[in-house]
C-alpha positions in Angstrom: -69.8 61.3 151.1 -66.0 59.9 153.2 -66.5 57.4 155.8 -65.4 60.2 158.5 -67.7 62.1 157.7 -70.5 59.9 157.4 -68.9 58.5 160.8 -69.1 61.8 162.3 -73.0 63.1 161.3 -74.2 59.8 161.9 -73.0 59.9 165.7 -73.7 64.1 165.6 -77.3 62.4 165.0 -77.7 60.0 167.1 -76.2 62.9 170.1 -79.2 64.9 169.2 -81.5 62.9 169.6 -80.5 61.5 172.7 -80.5 65.4 173.5 -84.3 65.6 172.7 -83.2 67.6 169.5 -85.3 65.3 167.2 -85.2 68.3 164.8 -81.7 69.0 164.2 -81.4 64.9 164.4 -83.8 64.6 161.8 -81.8 67.4 159.2 -79.0 65.1 160.5 -80.2 62.3 159.1 -81.8 63.3 155.8 -79.0 65.4 154.5 -77.1 61.6 155.0 -80.0 60.0 153.0 -79.6 62.6 149.7 -75.3 61.4 150.3 -73.4 59.6 148.5 -73.2 56.2 150.7 -74.0 52.7 150.6 -77.3 52.0 150.1 -76.7 49.7 152.9 -75.9 53.2 155.3 -79.2 54.6 153.5 -81.0 51.8 154.2 -80.3 52.4 158.7 -80.3 56.1 158.4 -84.1 55.2 157.2 -84.8 53.4 159.7 -83.5 55.8 162.2 -85.4 59.1 161.0 -88.6 56.4 160.9 -87.7 55.6 164.7 -87.2 59.3 165.1 -90.2 60.6 163.5 -92.8 58.5 165.9 -91.1 59.4 168.3 -91.6 62.8 167.1 -95.7 62.1 166.7 -95.8 62.6 163.0 -97.3 59.0 162.9 -98.2 60.0 158.9 -93.9 60.0 156.9 -93.3 57.1 159.7 -93.9 54.1 157.2 -93.1 55.7 153.8 -89.3 55.7 155.8 -90.1 52.5 156.3 -91.1 51.3 152.6 -88.0 53.7 152.0 -85.3 51.6 153.6 -87.1 48.4 152.7 -86.5 49.4 148.9 -82.9 50.3 150.4 -81.8 47.2 151.7 -84.1 44.8 149.6 -82.2 44.6 146.6 -79.1 43.5 148.2 -80.8 40.8 150.7 -81.2 42.1 154.1 -84.6 42.9 156.1 -83.5 45.1 159.6 -85.7 47.6 157.9 -88.6 45.3 157.3 -88.8 43.7 160.4 -88.7 47.0 162.0 -91.7 47.9 159.7 -93.6 45.1 160.8 -93.2 45.2 164.7 -94.1 49.0 163.8 -96.9 48.6 162.6 -98.0 45.7 165.1 -97.7 48.4 167.4 -99.8 50.3 166.2 -102.3 48.2 166.3 -102.6 45.7 163.0 -101.4 42.4 164.0 -103.4 41.5 160.7 -101.1 43.7 158.4 -97.6 42.8 160.1 -98.2 39.3 160.2 -98.6 39.5 156.1 -95.7 42.0 156.8 -93.7 38.9 158.5 -94.9 35.7 156.5 -94.2 37.8 153.6 -90.3 37.7 155.2 -91.0 34.1 155.9 -90.3 33.2 152.3 -87.1 35.1 152.2 -84.5 32.7 151.1 -81.7 34.7 152.2 -82.6 34.5 155.7 -80.3 32.6 158.4 -82.3 30.1 160.3 -82.0 32.6 163.4 -83.8 34.8 161.4 -86.2 32.3 160.6 -87.5 31.4 164.3 -87.1 34.6 165.2 -89.4 35.6 162.6 -91.3 32.5 162.7 -91.6 33.3 166.6 -93.1 37.3 165.5 -96.0 35.3 163.7 -96.7 32.6 165.9 -97.1 35.4 168.6 -99.5 38.1 166.2 -101.6 34.5 164.7 -101.6 34.3 168.8 -103.1 38.1 169.7 -105.4 37.5 165.6 -107.0 34.8 167.1 -107.9 36.1 170.6 -109.4 39.5 169.1 -111.6 37.4 166.5 -110.3 39.2 163.9 -108.9 35.7 161.9 
């Protein structure tokens, strides 16, 4: 796919989502994922799809798009989608599951110190939440 076409499609999806035209934004993003763009770009489109599906109330589909995004980013030593997945799971009231994701991320050798610091902070917050709920 030509970069300009990719850029225009991504911008179009963003504008559609901002205007509340979620169905067309979703269609545009799905088209991008099925195209021959780079894996890391696909991972970002999967993240956008997951966020869009959450806004649409289509919770049953959200996690699968986070997983798909992780599958595109993981081989390239990235974890943006995985971190967003952990945050989503925490928002869904599943702190133990979120904690497990963050703990797995913390073991990744490619993390920068800033990443480790952010992840450790999230782990501490979730551990406190789990303790206060008595679900350890």
